[in-house]
PDB file of N, CA, C and O in Angstrom:
ATOM      1  N   UNK A   1     -18.082  63.882  -1.744  1.00  0.00           N
ATOM      2  CA  UNK A   1     -19.012  63.004  -1.073  1.00  0.00           C
ATOM      3  C   UNK A   1     -18.319  61.689  -0.703  1.00  0.00           C
ATOM      4  O   UNK A   1     -18.413  61.246   0.441  1.00  0.00           O
ATOM      5  N   UNK A   2     -17.634  61.070  -1.647  1.00  0.00           N
ATOM      6  CA  UNK A   2     -16.959  59.803  -1.387  1.00  0.00           C
ATOM      7  C   UNK A   2     -15.806  59.984  -0.406  1.00  0.00           C
ATOM      8  O   UNK A   2     -15.513  59.088   0.386  1.00  0.00           O
ATOM      9  N   UNK A   3     -15.156  61.137  -0.460  1.00  0.00           N
ATOM     10  CA  UNK A   3     -14.037  61.396   0.446  1.00  0.00           C
ATOM     11  C   UNK A   3     -14.542  61.468   1.885  1.00  0.00           C
ATOM     12  O   UNK A   3     -13.900  60.940   2.793  1.00  0.00           O
ATOM     13  N   UNK A   4     -15.669  62.108   2.096  1.00  0.00           N
ATOM     14  CA  UNK A   4     -16.224  62.197   3.454  1.00  0.00           C
ATOM     15  C   UNK A   4     -16.624  60.824   3.976  1.00  0.00           C
ATOM     16  O   UNK A   4     -16.442  60.532   5.158  1.00  0.00           O
ATOM     17  N   UNK A   5     -17.171  59.979   3.100  1.00  0.00           N
ATOM     18  CA  UNK A   5     -17.553  58.629   3.506  1.00  0.00           C
ATOM     19  C   UNK A   5     -16.306  57.830   3.898  1.00  0.00           C
ATOM     20  O   UNK A   5     -16.310  57.113   4.898  1.00  0.00           O
ATOM     21  N   UNK A   6     -15.252  57.960   3.109  1.00  0.00           N
ATOM     22  CA  UNK A   6     -14.004  57.273   3.432  1.00  0.00           C
ATOM     23  C   UNK A   6     -13.389  57.825   4.714  1.00  0.00           C
ATOM     24  O   UNK A   6     -12.798  57.082   5.498  1.00  0.00           O
ATOM     25  N   UNK A   7     -13.531  59.128   4.919  1.00  0.00           N
ATOM     26  CA  UNK A   7     -13.002  59.740   6.136  1.00  0.00           C
ATOM     27  C   UNK A   7     -13.687  59.148   7.374  1.00  0.00           C
ATOM     28  O   UNK A   7     -13.037  58.872   8.383  1.00  0.00           O
ATOM     29  N   UNK A   8     -15.009  58.957   7.279  1.00  0.00           N
ATOM     30  CA  UNK A   8     -15.744  58.343   8.396  1.00  0.00           C
ATOM     31  C   UNK A   8     -15.334  56.883   8.587  1.00  0.00           C
ATOM     32  O   UNK A   8     -15.224  56.412   9.719  1.00  0.00           O
ATOM     33  N   UNK A   9     -15.105  56.162   7.476  1.00  0.00           N
ATOM     34  CA  UNK A   9     -14.654  54.775   7.579  1.00  0.00           C
ATOM     35  C   UNK A   9     -13.298  54.678   8.276  1.00  0.00           C
ATOM     36  O   UNK A   9     -13.082  53.799   9.110  1.00  0.00           O
ATOM     37  N   UNK A  10     -12.396  55.583   7.928  1.00  0.00           N
ATOM     38  CA  UNK A  10     -11.067  55.586   8.543  1.00  0.00           C
ATOM     39  C   UNK A  10     -11.185  55.893  10.033  1.00  0.00           C
ATOM     40  O   UNK A  10     -10.488  55.290  10.849  1.00  0.00           O
ATOM     41  N   UNK A  11     -12.058  56.821  10.389  1.00  0.00           N
ATOM     42  CA  UNK A  11     -12.249  57.145  11.807  1.00  0.00           C
ATOM     43  C   UNK A  11     -12.814  55.943  12.563  1.00  0.00           C
ATOM     44  O   UNK A  11     -12.385  55.653  13.680  1.00  0.00           O
ATOM     45  N   UNK A  12     -13.778  55.242  11.954  1.00  0.00           N
ATOM     46  CA  UNK A  12     -14.336  54.048  12.605  1.00  0.00           C
ATOM     47  C   UNK A  12     -13.281  52.954  12.722  1.00  0.00           C
ATOM     48  O   UNK A  12     -13.200  52.273  13.744  1.00  0.00           O
ATOM     49  N   UNK A  13     -12.475  52.786  11.680  1.00  0.00           N
ATOM     50  CA  UNK A  13     -11.433  51.759  11.729  1.00  0.00           C
ATOM     51  C   UNK A  13     -10.391  52.073  12.800  1.00  0.00           C
ATOM     52  O   UNK A  13      -9.840  51.162  13.418  1.00  0.00           O
ATOM     53  N   UNK A  14     -10.121  53.353  13.018  1.00  0.00           N
ATOM     54  CA  UNK A  14      -9.169  53.739  14.068  1.00  0.00           C
ATOM     55  C   UNK A  14      -9.688  53.283  15.428  1.00  0.00           C
ATOM     56  O   UNK A  14      -8.916  52.826  16.270  1.00  0.00           O
ATOM     57  N   UNK A  15     -10.997  53.409  15.642  1.00  0.00           N
ATOM     58  CA  UNK A  15     -11.602  52.962  16.895  1.00  0.00           C
ATOM     59  C   UNK A  15     -11.528  51.442  17.008  1.00  0.00           C
ATOM     60  O   UNK A  15     -11.232  50.907  18.077  1.00  0.00           O
ATOM     61  N   UNK A  16     -11.797  50.751  15.903  1.00  0.00           N
ATOM     62  CA  UNK A  16     -11.729  49.282  15.897  1.00  0.00           C
ATOM     63  C   UNK A  16     -10.304  48.810  16.192  1.00  0.00           C
ATOM     64  O   UNK A  16     -10.108  47.839  16.923  1.00  0.00           O
ATOM     65  N   UNK A  17      -9.320  49.495  15.627  1.00  0.00           N
ATOM     66  CA  UNK A  17      -7.916  49.145  15.872  1.00  0.00           C
ATOM     67  C   UNK A  17      -7.581  49.326  17.351  1.00  0.00           C
ATOM     68  O   UNK A  17      -6.942  48.464  17.955  1.00  0.00           O
ATOM     69  N   UNK A  18      -8.009  50.437  17.926  1.00  0.00           N
ATOM     70  CA  UNK A  18      -7.739  50.685  19.345  1.00  0.00           C
ATOM     71  C   UNK A  18      -8.396  49.621  20.219  1.00  0.00           C
ATOM     72  O   UNK A  18      -7.785  49.139  21.173  1.00  0.00           O
ATOM     73  N   UNK A  19      -9.624  49.255  19.904  1.00  0.00           N
ATOM     74  CA  UNK A  19     -10.316  48.214  20.671  1.00  0.00           C
ATOM     75  C   UNK A  19      -9.612  46.869  20.510  1.00  0.00           C
ATOM     76  O   UNK A  19      -9.482  46.115  21.473  1.00  0.00           O
ATOM     77  N   UNK A  20      -9.162  46.572  19.297  1.00  0.00           N
ATOM     78  CA  UNK A  20      -8.450  45.312  19.051  1.00  0.00           C
ATOM     79  C   UNK A  20      -7.175  45.203  19.872  1.00  0.00           C
ATOM     80  O   UNK A  20      -6.921  44.172  20.495  1.00  0.00           O
ATOM     81  N   UNK A  21      -6.370  46.264  19.877  1.00  0.00           N
ATOM     82  CA  UNK A  21      -5.123  46.235  20.646  1.00  0.00           C
ATOM     83  C   UNK A  21      -5.388  46.249  22.142  1.00  0.00           C
ATOM     84  O   UNK A  21      -4.668  45.602  22.903  1.00  0.00           O
ATOM     85  N   UNK A  22      -6.404  46.975  22.572  1.00  0.00           N
ATOM     86  CA  UNK A  22      -6.758  46.991  23.992  1.00  0.00           C
ATOM     87  C   UNK A  22      -7.213  45.602  24.439  1.00  0.00           C
ATOM     88  O   UNK A  22      -6.853  45.150  25.526  1.00  0.00           O
ATOM     89  N   UNK A  23      -7.994  44.931  23.611  1.00  0.00           N
ATOM     90  CA  UNK A  23      -8.428  43.568  23.920  1.00  0.00           C
ATOM     91  C   UNK A  23      -7.229  42.633  24.040  1.00  0.00           C
ATOM     92  O   UNK A  23      -7.165  41.814  24.957  1.00  0.00           O
ATOM     93  N   UNK A  24      -6.293  42.752  23.127  1.00  0.00           N
ATOM     94  CA  UNK A  24      -5.093  41.923  23.181  1.00  0.00           C
ATOM     95  C   UNK A  24      -4.329  42.153  24.487  1.00  0.00           C
ATOM     96  O   UNK A  24      -3.916  41.197  25.144  1.00  0.00           O
ATOM     97  N   UNK A  25      -4.145  43.404  24.857  1.00  0.00           N
ATOM     98  CA  UNK A  25      -3.406  43.730  26.086  1.00  0.00           C
ATOM     99  C   UNK A  25      -4.148  43.203  27.312  1.00  0.00           C
ATOM    100  O   UNK A  25      -3.526  42.671  28.232  1.00  0.00           O
ATOM    101  N   UNK A  26      -5.473  43.346  27.330  1.00  0.00           N
ATOM    102  CA  UNK A  26      -6.247  42.859  28.473  1.00  0.00           C
ATOM    103  C   UNK A  26      -6.189  41.337  28.587  1.00  0.00           C
ATOM    104  O   UNK A  26      -6.147  40.806  29.697  1.00  0.00           O
ATOM    105  N   UNK A  27      -6.187  40.633  27.464  1.00  0.00           N
ATOM    106  CA  UNK A  27      -6.072  39.169  27.506  1.00  0.00           C
ATOM    107  C   UNK A  27      -4.701  38.760  28.034  1.00  0.00           C
ATOM    108  O   UNK A  27      -4.597  37.829  28.833  1.00  0.00           O
ATOM    109  N   UNK A  28      -3.666  39.437  27.600  1.00  0.00           N
ATOM    110  CA  UNK A  28      -2.317  39.160  28.101  1.00  0.00           C
ATOM    111  C   UNK A  28      -2.251  39.427  29.600  1.00  0.00           C
ATOM    112  O   UNK A  28      -1.685  38.634  30.352  1.00  0.00           O
ATOM    113  N   UNK A  29      -2.825  40.535  30.029  1.00  0.00           N
ATOM    114  CA  UNK A  29      -2.834  40.879  31.448  1.00  0.00           C
ATOM    115  C   UNK A  29      -3.594  39.834  32.262  1.00  0.00           C
ATOM    116  O   UNK A  29      -3.154  39.443  33.344  1.00  0.00           O
ATOM    117  N   UNK A  30      -4.729  39.386  31.743  1.00  0.00           N
ATOM    118  CA  UNK A  30      -5.496  38.340  32.426  1.00  0.00           C
ATOM    119  C   UNK A  30      -4.689  37.047  32.503  1.00  0.00           C
ATOM    120  O   UNK A  30      -4.747  36.341  33.510  1.00  0.00           O
ATOM    121  N   UNK A  31      -3.943  36.734  31.455  1.00  0.00           N
ATOM    122  CA  UNK A  31      -3.094  35.548  31.469  1.00  0.00           C
ATOM    123  C   UNK A  31      -1.989  35.635  32.498  1.00  0.00           C
ATOM    124  O   UNK A  31      -1.681  34.651  33.171  1.00  0.00           O
ATOM    125  N   UNK A  32      -1.394  36.803  32.625  1.00  0.00           N
ATOM    126  CA  UNK A  32      -0.331  36.998  33.622  1.00  0.00           C
ATOM    127  C   UNK A  32      -0.905  36.861  35.027  1.00  0.00           C
ATOM    128  O   UNK A  32      -0.293  36.240  35.897  1.00  0.00           O
ATOM    129  N   UNK A  33      -2.072  37.438  35.242  1.00  0.00           N
ATOM    130  CA  UNK A  33      -2.716  37.333  36.556  1.00  0.00           C
ATOM    131  C   UNK A  33      -3.081  35.876  36.848  1.00  0.00           C
ATOM    132  O   UNK A  33      -2.894  35.402  37.968  1.00  0.00           O
ATOM    133  N   UNK A  34      -3.599  35.169  35.846  1.00  0.00           N
ATOM    134  CA  UNK A  34      -3.952  33.757  36.042  1.00  0.00           C
ATOM    135  C   UNK A  34      -2.715  32.919  36.344  1.00  0.00           C
ATOM    136  O   UNK A  34      -2.762  32.019  37.183  1.00  0.00           O
ATOM    137  N   UNK A  35      -1.617  33.208  35.669  1.00  0.00           N
ATOM    138  CA  UNK A  35      -0.378  32.462  35.916  1.00  0.00           C
ATOM    139  C   UNK A  35       0.142  32.742  37.318  1.00  0.00           C
ATOM    140  O   UNK A  35       0.619  31.835  38.000  1.00  0.00           O
ATOM    141  N   UNK A  36       0.051  33.995  37.749  1.00  0.00           N
ATOM    142  CA  UNK A  36       0.525  34.358  39.091  1.00  0.00           C
ATOM    143  C   UNK A  36      -0.353  33.730  40.170  1.00  0.00           C
ATOM    144  O   UNK A  36       0.126  33.421  41.261  1.00  0.00           O
ATOM    145  N   UNK A  37      -1.632  33.541  39.869  1.00  0.00           N
ATOM    146  CA  UNK A  37      -2.550  32.948  40.839  1.00  0.00           C
ATOM    147  C   UNK A  37      -2.478  31.426  40.833  1.00  0.00           C
ATOM    148  O   UNK A  37      -3.088  30.778  41.683  1.00  0.00           O
ATOM    149  N   UNK A  38      -1.750  30.849  39.895  1.00  0.00           N
ATOM    150  CA  UNK A  38      -1.566  29.411  39.863  1.00  0.00           C
ATOM    151  C   UNK A  38      -2.548  28.664  38.983  1.00  0.00           C
ATOM    152  O   UNK A  38      -2.606  27.436  39.035  1.00  0.00           O
ATOM    153  N   UNK A  39      -3.315  29.370  38.183  1.00  0.00           N
ATOM    154  CA  UNK A  39      -4.262  28.732  37.266  1.00  0.00           C
ATOM    155  C   UNK A  39      -3.573  28.479  35.922  1.00  0.00           C
ATOM    156  O   UNK A  39      -3.735  29.239  34.967  1.00  0.00           O
ATOM    157  N   UNK A  40      -2.808  27.402  35.876  1.00  0.00           N
ATOM    158  CA  UNK A  40      -2.000  27.116  34.691  1.00  0.00           C
ATOM    159  C   UNK A  40      -2.855  26.763  33.474  1.00  0.00           C
ATOM    160  O   UNK A  40      -2.497  27.110  32.349  1.00  0.00           O
ATOM    161  N   UNK A  41      -3.970  26.083  33.684  1.00  0.00           N
ATOM    162  CA  UNK A  41      -4.832  25.712  32.552  1.00  0.00           C
ATOM    163  C   UNK A  41      -5.442  26.966  31.937  1.00  0.00           C
ATOM    164  O   UNK A  41      -5.483  27.106  30.715  1.00  0.00           O
ATOM    165  N   UNK A  42      -5.921  27.885  32.793  1.00  0.00           N
ATOM    166  CA  UNK A  42      -6.489  29.142  32.291  1.00  0.00           C
ATOM    167  C   UNK A  42      -5.419  29.956  31.585  1.00  0.00           C
ATOM    168  O   UNK A  42      -5.686  30.586  30.562  1.00  0.00           O
ATOM    169  N   UNK A  43      -4.197  29.943  32.135  1.00  0.00           N
ATOM    170  CA  UNK A  43      -3.095  30.679  31.525  1.00  0.00           C
ATOM    171  C   UNK A  43      -2.800  30.140  30.130  1.00  0.00           C
ATOM    172  O   UNK A  43      -2.558  30.917  29.206  1.00  0.00           O
ATOM    173  N   UNK A  44      -2.819  28.822  29.968  1.00  0.00           N
ATOM    174  CA  UNK A  44      -2.552  28.213  28.666  1.00  0.00           C
ATOM    175  C   UNK A  44      -3.659  28.560  27.666  1.00  0.00           C
ATOM    176  O   UNK A  44      -3.382  28.855  26.504  1.00  0.00           O
ATOM    177  N   UNK A  45      -4.915  28.521  28.127  1.00  0.00           N
ATOM    178  CA  UNK A  45      -6.025  28.855  27.231  1.00  0.00           C
ATOM    179  C   UNK A  45      -5.990  30.324  26.837  1.00  0.00           C
ATOM    180  O   UNK A  45      -6.266  30.666  25.687  1.00  0.00           O
ATOM    181  N   UNK A  46      -5.655  31.190  27.778  1.00  0.00           N
ATOM    182  CA  UNK A  46      -5.559  32.616  27.455  1.00  0.00           C
ATOM    183  C   UNK A  46      -4.391  32.878  26.500  1.00  0.00           C
ATOM    184  O   UNK A  46      -4.431  33.828  25.718  1.00  0.00           O
ATOM    185  N   UNK A  47      -3.372  32.053  26.560  1.00  0.00           N
ATOM    186  CA  UNK A  47      -2.259  32.176  25.614  1.00  0.00           C
ATOM    187  C   UNK A  47      -2.718  31.922  24.194  1.00  0.00           C
ATOM    188  O   UNK A  47      -2.317  32.626  23.268  1.00  0.00           O
ATOM    189  N   UNK A  48      -3.565  30.911  24.024  1.00  0.00           N
ATOM    190  CA  UNK A  48      -4.101  30.605  22.694  1.00  0.00           C
ATOM    191  C   UNK A  48      -5.019  31.731  22.217  1.00  0.00           C
ATOM    192  O   UNK A  48      -4.955  32.151  21.061  1.00  0.00           O
ATOM    193  N   UNK A  49      -5.868  32.210  23.116  1.00  0.00           N
ATOM    194  CA  UNK A  49      -6.794  33.296  22.759  1.00  0.00           C
ATOM    195  C   UNK A  49      -6.017  34.569  22.433  1.00  0.00           C
ATOM    196  O   UNK A  49      -6.412  35.337  21.555  1.00  0.00           O
ATOM    197  N   UNK A  50      -4.912  34.788  23.143  1.00  0.00           N
ATOM    198  CA  UNK A  50      -4.119  35.998  22.883  1.00  0.00           C
ATOM    199  C   UNK A  50      -3.513  35.963  21.480  1.00  0.00           C
ATOM    200  O   UNK A  50      -3.363  37.011  20.852  1.00  0.00           O
ATOM    201  N   UNK A  51      -3.164  34.782  20.983  1.00  0.00           N
ATOM    202  CA  UNK A  51      -2.640  34.681  19.616  1.00  0.00           C
ATOM    203  C   UNK A  51      -3.709  35.101  18.601  1.00  0.00           C
ATOM    204  O   UNK A  51      -3.426  35.821  17.644  1.00  0.00           O
ATOM    205  N   UNK A  52      -4.927  34.641  18.827  1.00  0.00           N
ATOM    206  CA  UNK A  52      -6.022  35.023  17.927  1.00  0.00           C
ATOM    207  C   UNK A  52      -6.285  36.525  18.012  1.00  0.00           C
ATOM    208  O   UNK A  52      -6.515  37.177  16.994  1.00  0.00           O
ATOM    209  N   UNK A  53      -6.250  37.074  19.234  1.00  0.00           N
ATOM    210  CA  UNK A  53      -6.471  38.517  19.403  1.00  0.00           C
ATOM    211  C   UNK A  53      -5.360  39.314  18.731  1.00  0.00           C
ATOM    212  O   UNK A  53      -5.613  40.371  18.152  1.00  0.00           O
ATOM    213  N   UNK A  54      -4.134  38.813  18.806  1.00  0.00           N
ATOM    214  CA  UNK A  54      -3.010  39.487  18.150  1.00  0.00           C
ATOM    215  C   UNK A  54      -3.194  39.498  16.640  1.00  0.00           C
ATOM    216  O   UNK A  54      -2.985  40.524  15.992  1.00  0.00           O
ATOM    217  N   UNK A  55      -3.586  38.353  16.079  1.00  0.00           N
ATOM    218  CA  UNK A  55      -3.805  38.293  14.630  1.00  0.00           C
ATOM    219  C   UNK A  55      -4.913  39.251  14.199  1.00  0.00           C
ATOM    220  O   UNK A  55      -4.792  39.927  13.178  1.00  0.00           O
ATOM    221  N   UNK A  56      -5.991  39.309  14.977  1.00  0.00           N
ATOM    222  CA  UNK A  56      -7.078  40.245  14.652  1.00  0.00           C
ATOM    223  C   UNK A  56      -6.607  41.693  14.750  1.00  0.00           C
ATOM    224  O   UNK A  56      -6.928  42.508  13.884  1.00  0.00           O
ATOM    225  N   UNK A  57      -5.854  42.019  15.786  1.00  0.00           N
ATOM    226  CA  UNK A  57      -5.363  43.384  15.948  1.00  0.00           C
ATOM    227  C   UNK A  57      -4.450  43.775  14.789  1.00  0.00           C
ATOM    228  O   UNK A  57      -4.521  44.899  14.293  1.00  0.00           O
ATOM    229  N   UNK A  58      -3.601  42.860  14.364  1.00  0.00           N
ATOM    230  CA  UNK A  58      -2.720  43.139  13.229  1.00  0.00           C
ATOM    231  C   UNK A  58      -3.538  43.320  11.953  1.00  0.00           C
ATOM    232  O   UNK A  58      -3.287  44.238  11.172  1.00  0.00           O
ATOM    233  N   UNK A  59      -4.523  42.437  11.747  1.00  0.00           N
ATOM    234  CA  UNK A  59      -5.385  42.560  10.571  1.00  0.00           C
ATOM    235  C   UNK A  59      -6.111  43.901  10.558  1.00  0.00           C
ATOM    236  O   UNK A  59      -6.164  44.565   9.523  1.00  0.00           O
ATOM    237  N   UNK A  60      -6.673  44.308  11.700  1.00  0.00           N
ATOM    238  CA  UNK A  60      -7.367  45.593  11.780  1.00  0.00           C
ATOM    239  C   UNK A  60      -6.417  46.758  11.521  1.00  0.00           C
ATOM    240  O   UNK A  60      -6.789  47.735  10.871  1.00  0.00           O
ATOM    241  N   UNK A  61      -5.200  46.654  12.026  1.00  0.00           N
ATOM    242  CA  UNK A  61      -4.218  47.727  11.823  1.00  0.00           C
ATOM    243  C   UNK A  61      -3.850  47.861  10.349  1.00  0.00           C
ATOM    244  O   UNK A  61      -3.767  48.972   9.825  1.00  0.00           O
ATOM    245  N   UNK A  62      -3.631  46.741   9.686  1.00  0.00           N
ATOM    246  CA  UNK A  62      -3.300  46.782   8.260  1.00  0.00           C
ATOM    247  C   UNK A  62      -4.476  47.323   7.460  1.00  0.00           C
ATOM    248  O   UNK A  62      -4.290  48.117   6.538  1.00  0.00           O
ATOM    249  N   UNK A  63      -5.674  46.901   7.806  1.00  0.00           N
ATOM    250  CA  UNK A  63      -6.871  47.388   7.118  1.00  0.00           C
ATOM    251  C   UNK A  63      -7.016  48.897   7.292  1.00  0.00           C
ATOM    252  O   UNK A  63      -7.323  49.606   6.333  1.00  0.00           O
ATOM    253  N   UNK A  64      -6.798  49.389   8.506  1.00  0.00           N
ATOM    254  CA  UNK A  64      -6.877  50.831   8.757  1.00  0.00           C
ATOM    255  C   UNK A  64      -5.817  51.570   7.941  1.00  0.00           C
ATOM    256  O   UNK A  64      -6.099  52.616   7.357  1.00  0.00           O
ATOM    257  N   UNK A  65      -4.603  51.029   7.901  1.00  0.00           N
ATOM    258  CA  UNK A  65      -3.518  51.674   7.164  1.00  0.00           C
ATOM    259  C   UNK A  65      -3.845  51.774   5.674  1.00  0.00           C
ATOM    260  O   UNK A  65      -3.652  52.823   5.059  1.00  0.00           O
ATOM    261  N   UNK A  66      -4.337  50.682   5.103  1.00  0.00           N
ATOM    262  CA  UNK A  66      -4.674  50.680   3.674  1.00  0.00           C
ATOM    263  C   UNK A  66      -5.786  51.690   3.387  1.00  0.00           C
ATOM    264  O   UNK A  66      -5.715  52.429   2.405  1.00  0.00           O
ATOM    265  N   UNK A  67      -6.808  51.724   4.240  1.00  0.00           N
ATOM    266  CA  UNK A  67      -7.900  52.687   4.044  1.00  0.00           C
ATOM    267  C   UNK A  67      -7.408  54.126   4.197  1.00  0.00           C
ATOM    268  O   UNK A  67      -7.858  55.023   3.485  1.00  0.00           O
ATOM    269  N   UNK A  68      -6.488  54.335   5.124  1.00  0.00           N
ATOM    270  CA  UNK A  68      -5.946  55.679   5.343  1.00  0.00           C
ATOM    271  C   UNK A  68      -5.144  56.147   4.132  1.00  0.00           C
ATOM    272  O   UNK A  68      -5.267  57.298   3.715  1.00  0.00           O
ATOM    273  N   UNK A  69      -4.331  55.269   3.570  1.00  0.00           N
ATOM    274  CA  UNK A  69      -3.554  55.616   2.376  1.00  0.00           C
ATOM    275  C   UNK A  69      -4.494  55.879   1.199  1.00  0.00           C
ATOM    276  O   UNK A  69      -4.280  56.822   0.437  1.00  0.00           O
ATOM    277  N   UNK A  70      -5.518  55.066   1.047  1.00  0.00           N
ATOM    278  CA  UNK A  70      -6.495  55.266  -0.019  1.00  0.00           C
ATOM    279  C   UNK A  70      -7.192  56.616   0.130  1.00  0.00           C
ATOM    280  O   UNK A  70      -7.420  57.318  -0.855  1.00  0.00           O
ATOM    281  N   UNK A  71      -7.526  56.970   1.360  1.00  0.00           N
ATOM    282  CA  UNK A  71      -8.147  58.274   1.613  1.00  0.00           C
ATOM    283  C   UNK A  71      -7.208  59.407   1.218  1.00  0.00           C
ATOM    284  O   UNK A  71      -7.630  60.380   0.592  1.00  0.00           O
ATOM    285  N   UNK A  72      -5.948  59.282   1.581  1.00  0.00           N
ATOM    286  CA  UNK A  72      -4.981  60.326   1.226  1.00  0.00           C
ATOM    287  C   UNK A  72      -4.862  60.489  -0.289  1.00  0.00           C
ATOM    288  O   UNK A  72      -4.809  61.612  -0.791  1.00  0.00           O
ATOM    289  N   UNK A  73      -4.820  59.381  -1.010  1.00  0.00           N
ATOM    290  CA  UNK A  73      -4.748  59.460  -2.470  1.00  0.00           C
ATOM    291  C   UNK A  73      -6.000  60.129  -3.040  1.00  0.00           C
ATOM    292  O   UNK A  73      -5.904  60.926  -3.973  1.00  0.00           O
ATOM    293  N   UNK A  74      -7.172  59.811  -2.485  1.00  0.00           N
ATOM    294  CA  UNK A  74      -8.406  60.433  -2.958  1.00  0.00           C
ATOM    295  C   UNK A  74      -8.418  61.931  -2.693  1.00  0.00           C
ATOM    296  O   UNK A  74      -8.894  62.705  -3.524  1.00  0.00           O
ATOM    297  N   UNK A  75      -7.899  62.345  -1.541  1.00  0.00           N
ATOM    298  CA  UNK A  75      -7.828  63.774  -1.219  1.00  0.00           C
ATOM    299  C   UNK A  75      -6.897  64.488  -2.195  1.00  0.00           C
ATOM    300  O   UNK A  75      -7.219  65.570  -2.685  1.00  0.00           O
ATOM    301  N   UNK A  76      -5.752  63.889  -2.474  1.00  0.00           N
ATOM    302  CA  UNK A  76      -4.800  64.487  -3.420  1.00  0.00           C
ATOM    303  C   UNK A  76      -5.410  64.541  -4.816  1.00  0.00           C
ATOM    304  O   UNK A  76      -5.273  65.542  -5.518  1.00  0.00           O
ATOM    305  N   UNK A  77      -6.079  63.469  -5.216  1.00  0.00           N
ATOM    306  CA  UNK A  77      -6.710  63.430  -6.539  1.00  0.00           C
ATOM    307  C   UNK A  77      -7.794  64.506  -6.652  1.00  0.00           C
ATOM    308  O   UNK A  77      -7.927  65.149  -7.693  1.00  0.00           O
ATOM    309  N   UNK A  78      -8.556  64.696  -5.595  1.00  0.00           N
ATOM    310  CA  UNK A  78      -9.599  65.715  -5.601  1.00  0.00           C
ATOM    311  C   UNK A  78      -8.980  67.115  -5.690  1.00  0.00           C
ATOM    312  O   UNK A  78      -9.494  67.978  -6.403  1.00  0.00           O
ATOM    313  N   UNK A  79      -7.886  67.337  -4.971  1.00  0.00           N
ATOM    314  CA  UNK A  79      -7.219  68.635  -5.028  1.00  0.00           C
ATOM    315  C   UNK A  79      -6.638  68.891  -6.415  1.00  0.00           C
ATOM    316  O   UNK A  79      -6.722  70.005  -6.931  1.00  0.00           O
ATOM    317  N   UNK A  80      -6.051  67.865  -7.013  1.00  0.00           N
ATOM    318  CA  UNK A  80      -5.491  68.031  -8.360  1.00  0.00           C
ATOM    319  C   UNK A  80      -6.584  68.293  -9.394  1.00  0.00           C
ATOM    320  O   UNK A  80      -6.380  69.070 -10.326  1.00  0.00           O
ATOM    321  N   UNK A  81      -7.727  67.658  -9.237  1.00  0.00           N
ATOM    322  CA  UNK A  81      -8.841  67.905 -10.157  1.00  0.00           C
ATOM    323  C   UNK A  81      -9.337  69.345 -10.026  1.00  0.00           C
ATOM    324  O   UNK A  81      -9.689  69.970 -11.026  1.00  0.00           O
ATOM    325  N   UNK A  82      -9.367  69.872  -8.807  1.00  0.00           N
ATOM    326  CA  UNK A  82      -9.787  71.255  -8.600  1.00  0.00           C
ATOM    327  C   UNK A  82      -8.785  72.215  -9.224  1.00  0.00           C
ATOM    328  O   UNK A  82      -9.178  73.215  -9.826  1.00  0.00           O
ATOM    329  N   UNK A  83      -7.502  71.924  -9.088  1.00  0.00           N
ATOM    330  CA  UNK A  83      -6.471  72.772  -9.691  1.00  0.00           C
ATOM    331  C   UNK A  83      -6.578  72.734 -11.217  1.00  0.00           C
ATOM    332  O   UNK A  83      -6.489  73.771 -11.875  1.00  0.00           O
ATOM    333  N   UNK A  84      -6.767  71.552 -11.770  1.00  0.00           N
ATOM    334  CA  UNK A  84      -6.895  71.416 -13.221  1.00  0.00           C
ATOM    335  C   UNK A  84      -8.112  72.189 -13.722  1.00  0.00           C
ATOM    336  O   UNK A  84      -8.052  72.825 -14.774  1.00  0.00           O
ATOM    337  N   UNK A  85      -9.190  72.137 -12.992  1.00  0.00           N
ATOM    338  CA  UNK A  85     -10.396  72.870 -13.384  1.00  0.00           C
ATOM    339  C   UNK A  85     -10.150  74.372 -13.387  1.00  0.00           C
ATOM    340  O   UNK A  85     -10.603  75.079 -14.287  1.00  0.00           O
ATOM    341  N   UNK A  86      -9.427  74.861 -12.370  1.00  0.00           N
ATOM    342  CA  UNK A  86      -9.105  76.292 -12.325  1.00  0.00           C
ATOM    343  C   UNK A  86      -8.219  76.698 -13.500  1.00  0.00           C
ATOM    344  O   UNK A  86      -8.410  77.749 -14.112  1.00  0.00           O
ATOM    345  N   UNK A  87      -7.240  75.833 -13.800  1.00  0.00           N
ATOM    346  CA  UNK A  87      -6.343  76.149 -14.912  1.00  0.00           C
ATOM    347  C   UNK A  87      -7.078  76.155 -16.239  1.00  0.00           C
ATOM    348  O   UNK A  87      -6.776  76.976 -17.105  1.00  0.00           O
ATOM    349  N   UNK A  88      -8.023  75.268 -16.413  1.00  0.00           N
ATOM    350  CA  UNK A  88      -8.792  75.244 -17.638  1.00  0.00           C
ATOM    351  C   UNK A  88      -9.681  76.473 -17.751  1.00  0.00           C
ATOM    352  O   UNK A  88      -9.871  76.998 -18.848  1.00  0.00           O
ATOM    353  N   UNK A  89     -10.220  76.933 -16.644  1.00  0.00           N
ATOM    354  CA  UNK A  89     -11.032  78.150 -16.658  1.00  0.00           C
ATOM    355  C   UNK A  89     -10.197  79.364 -17.021  1.00  0.00           C
ATOM    356  O   UNK A  89     -10.647  80.225 -17.777  1.00  0.00           O
ATOM    357  N   UNK A  90      -8.970  79.440 -16.484  1.00  0.00           N
ATOM    358  CA  UNK A  90      -8.105  80.568 -16.789  1.00  0.00           C
ATOM    359  C   UNK A  90      -7.634  80.553 -18.240  1.00  0.00           C
ATOM    360  O   UNK A  90      -7.509  81.602 -18.871  1.00  0.00           O
ATOM    361  N   UNK A  91      -7.377  79.369 -18.757  1.00  0.00           N
ATOM    362  CA  UNK A  91      -6.882  79.300 -20.134  1.00  0.00           C
ATOM    363  C   UNK A  91      -8.001  79.604 -21.145  1.00  0.00           C
ATOM    364  O   UNK A  91      -7.724  80.023 -22.268  1.00  0.00           O
ATOM    365  N   UNK A  92      -9.243  79.398 -20.751  1.00  0.00           N
ATOM    366  CA  UNK A  92     -10.347  79.673 -21.670  1.00  0.00           C
ATOM    367  C   UNK A  92     -10.738  81.156 -21.676  1.00  0.00           C
ATOM    368  O   UNK A  92     -11.512  81.586 -22.531  1.00  0.00           O
ATOM    369  N   UNK A  93     -10.217  81.924 -20.745  1.00  0.00           N
ATOM    370  CA  UNK A  93     -10.563  83.356 -20.680  1.00  0.00           C
ATOM    371  C   UNK A  93      -9.822  84.160 -21.685  1.00  0.00           C
ATOM    372  O   UNK A  93     -10.001  85.376 -21.757  1.00  0.00           O
TER     373      UNK A  93
END
């Protein structure tokens, strides 16, 4: 039950990570377009916003990675518990 809940969390975090990086790329692209069009003030402001978007994207990526590793450990632990249960059943026969 807990493994399935974590699996859904990891899937949702993967979507959040993709949105975070896509947002960062779009802000950078908007900044490049603004700079090419001669809007230097907008370009400077988008540069600041892009730093914040980058930090958020990195934070989301690290969070997804940690949750993914935790999920893998839970899956392995669940498999080992099932194996131990089978071995105990066989030894009691």
